[in-house]
C-alpha positions in Angstrom: 117.9 90.8 68.3 120.3 88.6 70.3 119.3 86.4 73.3 120.9 86.6 76.7 123.0 83.5 76.9 125.8 82.2 79.0 128.3 83.5 76.3 127.0 87.1 76.3 129.3 89.8 77.5 128.8 93.5 78.3 130.5 96.3 76.5 131.3 98.1 79.7 133.4 96.8 82.6 131.6 96.2 85.9 132.3 94.2 89.1 130.5 91.1 87.5 132.4 91.1 84.2 134.3 87.9 84.9 131.3 86.1 86.3 128.9 83.9 84.4 125.4 85.0 83.7 123.9 83.4 86.9 126.6 85.0 89.1 126.0 88.4 87.4 122.3 88.1 88.0 122.8 87.5 91.7 125.3 90.3 91.8 122.8 92.6 90.1 120.1 91.8 92.7 122.5 92.9 95.4 124.0 96.0 93.8 121.0 97.2 91.8 123.0 97.1 88.5 121.9 94.7 85.8 123.2 94.0 82.3 120.5 93.9 79.7 120.2 92.0 76.4 121.7 93.8 73.5 119.3 95.2 71.0 119.9 96.8 67.6 119.2 100.5 67.6 117.0 101.9 64.9 119.0 102.8 61.9 122.4 102.7 63.5 122.8 99.0 64.5 124.6 100.1 67.7 124.4 97.9 70.8 125.0 98.8 74.3 124.2 98.0 77.9 122.0 99.9 80.2 122.1 100.4 84.0 118.9 99.5 85.9 117.4 102.1 88.2 116.6 101.1 91.8 113.0 102.2 91.3 112.8 104.3 94.4 109.7 106.4 94.7 111.7 109.4 95.9 113.8 109.3 92.8 110.8 109.2 90.5 109.2 112.1 92.3 112.4 114.1 92.1 112.6 113.5 88.4 109.0 114.3 87.6 108.0 116.7 90.4 104.5 115.3 90.3 102.7 113.3 93.0 100.2 110.8 91.7 97.0 111.4 93.6 95.2 108.6 91.8 97.9 106.2 92.9 97.5 107.4 96.5 93.8 106.9 96.3 94.3 103.3 95.1 96.7 102.8 98.0 94.0 103.6 100.4 91.7 101.1 98.7 94.5 98.5 98.9 94.9 99.2 102.6 91.2 98.4 103.1 91.5 95.1 101.2 94.7 94.4 103.1 93.0 94.9 106.4 90.2 92.5 105.4 92.9 89.9 104.4 94.7 90.4 107.7 91.5 89.9 109.6 90.9 86.6 107.7 94.4 85.5 108.4 94.1 86.3 112.1 90.8 84.4 112.2 92.4 81.4 110.5 95.3 81.5 113.0 92.9 81.7 115.9 90.8 78.9 114.4 93.8 76.6 114.1 94.9 77.5 117.7 91.5 76.7 119.2 91.2 73.5 117.2 94.5 71.8 117.9 93.2 69.8 120.8 90.0 68.8 119.1 90.7 68.4 115.4 93.1 65.9 113.7 96.4 67.5 112.8 96.1 66.2 109.3 92.9 68.3 108.8 94.6 71.4 110.0 97.8 70.9 108.0 96.6 72.7 105.0 95.4 75.7 107.0 98.8 75.8 108.8 100.6 75.7 105.5 98.4 78.6 104.1 99.3 80.7 107.2 103.1 79.9 106.8 103.1 80.7 103.0 101.0 83.8 103.5 103.4 85.1 106.1 106.4 84.3 103.9 104.9 86.0 100.8 103.8 89.1 102.8 107.4 89.6 104.1 108.6 89.9 100.5 108.1 92.6 97.9 104.5 93.6 97.2 105.6 95.6 94.1 106.2 92.4 92.2 103.8 89.9 90.7 105.1 86.4 90.2 103.3 84.6 87.3 104.1 81.1 86.3 103.7 79.8 82.7 102.5 76.2 82.9 101.5 73.8 80.3 101.7 70.3 78.9 104.4 68.9 76.6 104.4 70.6 73.3 101.9 73.3 74.2 104.4 76.1 73.4 104.6 77.6 76.8 108.4 78.3 76.5 107.8 79.9 73.1 105.2 82.1 74.7 107.6 82.9 77.6 110.2 84.0 75.0 107.6 86.1 73.1 106.6 88.0 76.3 110.2 88.6 77.2 111.0 89.7 73.7 114.1 87.5 73.6 114.6 83.7 73.5 115.4 83.1 77.2 113.9 79.6 77.5 115.0 76.8 75.3 112.5 75.5 72.7 112.6 72.6 70.4 111.3 69.2 69.4 113.1 67.4 72.2 110.7 66.4 75.0 110.8 67.6 77.7 112.5 70.7 76.6 112.3 72.7 79.8 113.9 70.7 82.6 114.1 73.4 85.3 112.1 76.6 86.0 113.5 79.8 84.4 112.6 83.2 85.7 112.5 86.6 84.0 112.1 89.7 86.1 111.1 93.1 84.6 112.0 95.0 87.7 114.7 95.0 90.4 114.1 93.7 93.9 112.7 90.3 93.1 115.6 88.3 94.4 113.8 87.3 97.6 110.8 86.1 95.7 113.0 83.9 93.4 114.9 82.6 96.4 111.5 81.5 97.8 110.8 79.7 94.6 114.2 78.0 94.8 115.3 79.3 91.4 119.1 79.7 91.3 120.8 82.7 90.0 122.0 81.0 86.8 118.3 80.5 85.8 117.3 84.2 86.3 117.0 86.3 83.2 116.1 89.8 82.1 113.7 90.8 79.3 114.8 92.5 76.1 116.3 96.0 76.6 113.5 98.6 76.3 110.9 96.2 77.9 112.3 96.5 81.4 110.0 97.9 84.0 112.3 100.4 85.7 110.4 103.3 84.2 107.1 104.1 86.0 105.2 103.9 82.7 107.1 100.9 81.3 104.9 97.9 80.4 104.8 94.8 82.6 106.4 96.8 85.5 106.9 94.5 88.5 106.3 91.3 86.5 108.3 88.2 87.4 107.6 85.5 84.8 108.5 81.9 85.5 108.7 79.2 82.8 107.9 75.8 84.4 108.7 72.3 83.2 105.9 70.3 81.6 103.2 69.3 84.1 102.8 66.0 82.3 106.5 65.3 81.9 107.7 61.7 82.1 110.3 62.9 84.6 108.9 62.7 88.1 111.1 65.5 89.4 109.8 67.8 86.7 106.2 67.3 87.9 107.3 67.8 91.5 108.9 71.1 90.6 105.6 72.2 88.9 103.5 71.3 91.9 105.8 73.0 94.3 106.1 76.3 92.4 102.4 76.4 91.5 101.7 76.5 95.2 103.9 79.6 95.7 103.4 81.9 92.7 100.9 84.7 92.7 99.2 83.8 89.4 99.4 81.1 86.6 99.2 81.3 82.8 98.0 77.9 81.6 99.0 77.3 78.0 97.0 74.8 76.1 97.0 73.7 72.5 94.2 72.6 70.1 95.1 69.0 70.6 95.4 68.7 74.4 93.2 71.5 75.7 90.7 68.9 77.0 93.3 66.7 78.6 91.8 65.0 81.7 95.0 65.3 83.6 95.1 69.1 83.2 91.5 69.5 84.3 91.3 67.0 87.0 94.6 67.5 88.7 95.1 71.3 88.3 92.2 73.3 86.9 89.3 71.8 88.8 91.1 71.8 92.3 92.2 75.4 91.6 88.8 76.6 90.5 88.7 79.1 93.4 91.8 80.8 92.1 90.1 82.0 88.9 91.0 85.7 89.5 94.7 84.8 89.4 94.4 82.4 86.4 95.0 83.0 82.7 94.1 80.3 80.2 95.5 80.8 76.7 94.8 78.7 73.7 98.1 78.6 71.8 98.9 77.6 68.3 95.7 79.0 66.8 97.7 79.6 63.6 97.4 75.8 63.0 93.6 76.0 63.0 91.8 76.8 59.7 89.0 79.4 59.3 86.7 79.7 62.3 88.0 76.6 64.0 89.9 78.7 66.5 86.7 80.3 67.8 85.0 76.9 68.0 87.9 75.4 70.0 88.0 78.5 72.2 84.3 78.2 72.9 84.7 74.6 73.8 87.6 75.5 76.1 85.4 78.0 77.9 82.7 75.3 78.3 85.2 72.9 79.9 86.4 75.6 82.2 82.9 76.3 83.2 82.3 72.6 84.0 85.5 72.7 86.1 83.8 75.5 88.2 86.2 78.2 87.0 84.5 81.6 86.8 85.3 83.4 83.5 86.3 87.0 83.7 83.8 88.2 81.1 81.6 91.4 80.9 83.6 93.0 83.7 83.0 90.1 86.1 86.0 88.8 88.1 87.4 85.5 87.0 89.9 83.8 84.7 91.2 85.5 81.6 90.8 83.3 78.5 92.6 84.2 75.3 93.5 82.7 72.0 97.0 83.4 70.5 99.9 82.1 68.5 103.2 82.6 70.3 105.0 81.6 67.1 103.4 84.3 64.8 102.7 86.8 67.6 99.0 86.8 67.0 97.2 87.7 70.3 100.4 88.0 72.3 99.9 91.8 72.5 96.5 91.3 74.0 98.0 89.0 76.6 100.8 91.4 77.3 98.2 94.2 77.9 96.2 92.0 80.3 99.4 91.1 82.2 100.4 94.8 82.3 97.0 95.8 83.9 97.2 92.8 86.2 100.7 93.7 87.5 99.9 97.4 87.9 97.1 96.6 90.2 99.6 94.9 92.6 96.9 92.8 94.1 97.7 89.3 92.8 99.5 88.2 95.9 96.6 89.2 98.1 94.1 87.5 95.8 96.2 84.4 95.8 96.3 84.3 99.6 92.6 85.0 99.8 91.9 82.1 97.3 94.2 79.8 99.4 92.2 80.8 102.5 88.9 80.1 100.6 90.2 76.6 99.6 91.4 75.8 103.1 88.0 77.0 104.5 86.2 74.8 102.0 88.1 71.7 103.0 87.6 72.5 106.7 83.8 73.0 106.2 82.9 69.5 107.3 85.0 70.1 110.5 83.2 73.3 111.5 80.0 73.8 109.6 76.7 72.1 110.4 73.3 72.4 108.8 71.2 72.3 112.0 70.8 73.9 115.3 73.2 72.6 117.9 73.4 72.7 121.7 71.6 71.2 124.6 67.9 72.2 125.1 66.4 73.1 128.4 64.1 70.0 128.1 67.1 67.8 127.7 68.7 69.3 130.8 65.5 68.8 132.9 65.2 65.2 131.7 68.8 64.6 132.7 68.3 65.9 136.2 65.0 64.0 136.5 66.9 60.8 135.6 69.6 61.5 138.2 66.9 62.2 140.8 65.2 58.9 140.0 68.6 57.1 140.2 69.3 58.6 143.6 65.8 57.8 144.8 64.6 61.3 145.5 60.9 60.4 145.4 61.4 57.4 147.7 63.4 59.6 150.1 60.6 62.1 150.2 58.1 59.4 151.0 60.3 58.1 153.7 60.7 61.6 155.2 56.9 62.0 155.1 56.4 58.7 157.0 59.1 59.7 159.5 57.3 62.9 160.2 54.0 61.1 160.7 55.6 58.6 163.1 57.2 61.4 165.1 53.8 63.2 165.3 52.1 60.0 166.4 54.7 59.6 169.1 54.2 63.1 170.4 50.4 63.2 170.2 49.6 59.5 171.0 48.3 58.3 174.3 50.9 57.8 177.1 50.1 54.1 177.3 50.8 53.7 173.6 54.0 55.7 173.9 55.1 53.6 176.8 54.5 50.5 174.8 56.5 51.8 171.9 59.3 52.8 174.2 59.4 49.3 175.7 59.3 47.7 172.2 62.1 50.0 171.0 64.2 48.8 173.9 63.7 45.2 172.9 64.6 45.7 169.2 67.7 47.4 167.8 67.3 51.0 166.6 67.2 51.7 162.9 67.8 54.9 160.9 64.6 56.1 159.4 66.1 58.2 156.7 68.3 55.6 155.2 68.1 51.9 154.6 70.5 49.4 153.2 70.3 49.2 149.5 70.4 45.7 147.9 73.2 45.1 145.4 70.9 44.6 142.5 69.2 47.9 143.2 72.5 49.7 143.5 73.6 48.2 140.1 70.3 49.3 138.6 70.9 52.9 139.9 74.4 52.9 138.4 73.0 51.8 135.0 70.4 54.6 135.2 73.2 57.2 135.8 75.3 55.8 132.9 72.3 55.8 130.6 71.4 59.3 131.5 74.9 60.6 130.8 75.1 58.7 127.5 71.7 60.2 126.4 72.7 63.8 127.4 76.0 63.4 125.5 74.2 62.1 122.4 71.7 65.0 122.5 74.4 67.6 123.1 76.5 66.3 120.2 73.6 65.9 117.8 74.3 67.9 114.6 77.9 68.8 115.5 80.8 68.0 113.1 82.6 64.8 113.9 85.5 66.1 116.1 83.4 68.4 118.1 80.6 65.9 118.6 83.3 63.4 119.8 84.7 66.0 122.2 81.3 66.7 123.7 80.6 63.0 124.2 84.0 62.5 125.8 83.4 65.4 128.2 80.1 63.8 129.3 81.8 60.4 129.7 84.6 61.9 131.9 82.0 63.6 134.1 80.2 60.2 134.6 83.3 58.8 136.3 82.5 58.8 140.0 79.1 60.3 139.6 77.2 57.3 141.1 79.3 57.4 144.2 78.9 61.1 144.5 75.1 60.7 144.3 75.2 58.0 147.0 76.9 60.5 149.3 74.3 63.1 148.5 71.6 60.7 149.4 73.1 60.4 152.9 73.8 64.1 153.4 71.0 65.8 151.6 68.3 63.2 152.1 68.5 62.9 155.9 66.5 65.4 158.0 68.7 68.1 159.5 68.3 68.1 163.3 65.0 67.7 165.0 61.8 67.7 162.9 60.0 70.9 162.7 56.7 70.9 164.6 53.6 72.9 163.7 52.1 75.5 166.0 49.2 73.3 167.1 51.5 70.5 168.2 51.9 71.7 171.9 48.1 72.1 172.2 47.6 68.6 171.0 50.2 67.3 173.5 48.5 69.3 176.3 45.1 67.9 175.3 46.5 64.3 175.4 48.0 64.9 178.8 44.7 66.3 180.0 42.9 63.1 178.8 45.5 61.0 180.6 45.2 63.1 183.7 41.4 62.7 183.6 41.8 59.0 183.4 44.2 59.0 186.4 41.9 61.1 188.4 38.8 59.0 187.6 40.8 55.8 188.4 42.1 57.1 191.8 38.6 58.3 192.7 37.2 54.8 192.0 40.0 53.2 194.0 39.3 55.7 196.9 35.7 54.7 196.9 36.6 51.0 196.9 38.9 51.4 199.9 36.4 53.7 201.7 38.3 56.9 201.5 35.6 58.6 199.4 31.9 58.3 199.6 30.4 55.9 197.2 29.5 57.6 193.9 30.4 55.6 190.8 28.9 57.9 188.2 31.4 60.8 188.3 34.6 58.8 188.4 33.3 56.4 185.7 32.4 59.3 183.5 35.9 60.8 184.0 37.6 57.6 183.2 35.4 57.0 180.1 36.1 60.6 178.9 39.9 60.0 179.3 39.8 56.6 177.7 37.8 57.8 174.7 39.3 61.3 174.5 42.9 60.2 174.2 42.4 58.2 171.0 40.2 60.9 169.6 43.0 63.4 170.1 45.4 61.0 168.5 43.1 60.5 165.6 42.6 64.3 165.2 46.4 64.7 165.2 46.8 62.1 162.5 44.3 63.9 160.3 46.0 67.3 160.9 49.5 66.0 160.4 48.9 64.9 156.8 49.5 68.3 155.3 52.7 69.2 157.2 54.0 65.7 156.7 53.4 65.9 153.0 55.1 69.2 152.7 58.0 67.9 154.7 58.4 64.9 152.4 58.2 67.2 149.3 60.8 69.4 150.8 63.1 66.5 151.4 62.5 65.3 147.8 63.2 68.8 146.4 66.4 69.1 148.4 67.7 65.8 147.2 66.7 66.6 143.6 68.5 69.9 143.7 71.6 68.2 145.2 71.5 65.6 142.4 71.0 68.2 139.8 73.9 70.3 141.1 76.2 67.3 141.1 75.1 66.4 137.6 75.5 70.0 136.4 79.0 70.3 137.9 80.3 66.9 136.6 78.5 66.6 133.3 76.5 69.6 132.1 79.1 72.2 132.7 81.9 70.4 130.9 79.5 69.7 128.0 78.5 73.4 127.9 82.2 74.4 127.9 82.8 72.2 124.8 79.7 73.6 123.1 80.9 77.1 123.9 84.3 76.3 122.5 82.7 75.1 119.3 80.7 78.3 119.0 83.9 80.3 119.4 85.7 78.3 116.6 82.5 78.5 114.5 82.6 82.3 114.8 86.3 82.3 113.7 85.4 80.0 110.8 82.7 82.5 109.7 85.4 85.2 109.7 87.8 83.0 107.7 85.2 82.4 105.0 84.8 86.2 104.7 
C-alpha cells in the first residue's frame, strides 16, 4: 500500500498530469475525474488508477434498473424533519428581526451567526457529511485519520505539534464547496485508498468528508484558532482521547461541556487501548462515560440518541472497524448537517433564554389600570370638580327659586364685586407641583407593575414607553380640567323648576297686593280693613322663604347627580388621556414581547 503524496504520479495521462497533488484535486472537483492512491492487486501486484463516477442518481438507476422504494420513503421522512428545521430557522429569523430595537446586538450576535451558517450549509451538498477528527497532542488522531482512510494521508510522528493545518479526505465527489467553506486549500485535500471510495451506491462511508484538525491544545495560537473555527462549521466531530489525557480539564471545560447539546453529532473514541493491560481499558472507558455524563452529554446507548463512545487502537486496528461501521451508518442517514444546525439553534435558544423567558405571569392587570386612572383623576381634581359643580348647581337653583328681594340684593352685590368663574379657580403653585408629582408617581408605578417579571430588555422597554408617555401628561390633564370640568352651556333644570319659580312669583305678587292695599287704606282710597291686606302680606312674606327652603331641599338630589356627572366626565377624560399616552404604548410593548415569546417557543421546538 502506498500513500498519496506530492510525489505520486498517475499511470495514465490526463489534463492534470503536470500539476501537483493540490492542483489535481481542485481540477478533479471541477471535472469529476480524480486520481486514486495506488493499491497492490491480489496476487498480481498490478497498480492502476481509477476514474471517479459523478454519482448521478440517473446513472445509478440506468445501471441497476431498480428504484429504491425504501430510500424514497426515507426521503419523505427527511422532508418532514427538514420542514420542522426550516420552521425553527424562520422563527429564529423573525425573533431576531423583532428584537433588534429592544435587545442588545451582542446578545443577538450568536443567533445571527447561526442563521448565516445554517444558510451557508444548506446551500451546499446535503449528500456529504463533514466530520472533523479533533484531539489533544499525542492522542493519535492523525493515526486514526489514516486508519479510516486506509492510507497515510496525514503526517504522524513524535514531533509536536505534528498536524499544523487541517487535512481533508473526501470519499465522494462534489465536496469542493464544503471544503472551500472550511478554508481548506486544494493542496490539503486527499482521497482514500482505492477501493474505499464512495462512488458506488453500496460503498462504505459514502458521502463522508473527514477532516484532520491540528491539536486543540497546541502551543501555537494559530492552530487553536483553526480548530475553533472549523469545529463551528463541520457537521460532526470525532473526539480522540488517550488513556493519559481523557480527563483533561481543557478538553471538558472548553469543548465538551459547551457542546453538550451537540451529542447526536459527537463521537468520543478512547484511543491507544493497546497500551492498557487486562481490563484496564474497560475501566478507563467507564470513567470516560462518567465524565461525559457529568459534562451533560447524552450517551447514545440502548437505542437512545446521543454521543457514540468507543474504545479502539488506531495503531493495531482494534475497534477501528466498529468506528467505521458507525460512521458508515451515520453518513448514510444524511442527517448530520440538519442535526448540527438544530443543535446550534438549541444552543442559541438556551443562551437567549434570559432575554425572552420568564417564570411568572406578565402583563398589566385590570386592577393596576383602574388604580392608575384613579390616581390621574385625583391629580386632576375630579372629585373637587364634581363638588364645585354641585355647589354651582345649588347656587343657580337658589338664584332662580329665591325671593325677588334676595335676588335683587345678589344682583346688586354682584355688580359691586368682579365676576368669578365658578367652574375653575386659580391653582396655587404648590398644589400644581403636588399634582405633577402625583402624575409622575402614577406613571412610574404603572411602568413598574407592567414590567414586573419581564426579562431585562423588555422590562426596560416597557418602563421607557411609560416614561415617554408621561412627557406632557400633566399639561394635558390641566387642559382637560378646563374643557371637561366646566359645565357645557346652561345648567339643566328639573321639571318642577318652573312651578317653583311661579310659586315664588305668586308669593311676591301677594306681598305687593297686600302692601298696595294697606297703602290705599292709609291714603283713603280703600275702606279701612287691616285684616285682609295684613294676612296677604304675611302670607307672601312667609311663603316666599318657605318656597325657597322647599326648593333647597328638592335641589339636593339633582345637584348631587350633576356633580357626580361632572366628576365622571372629568375622570373619563383623564383616563382617556392616560390610556392614549401611557397605557396604550405600554400595552404595545407587552404585545411585542408576547409576539417574540411565541417566536422563541417555536425556536425551542
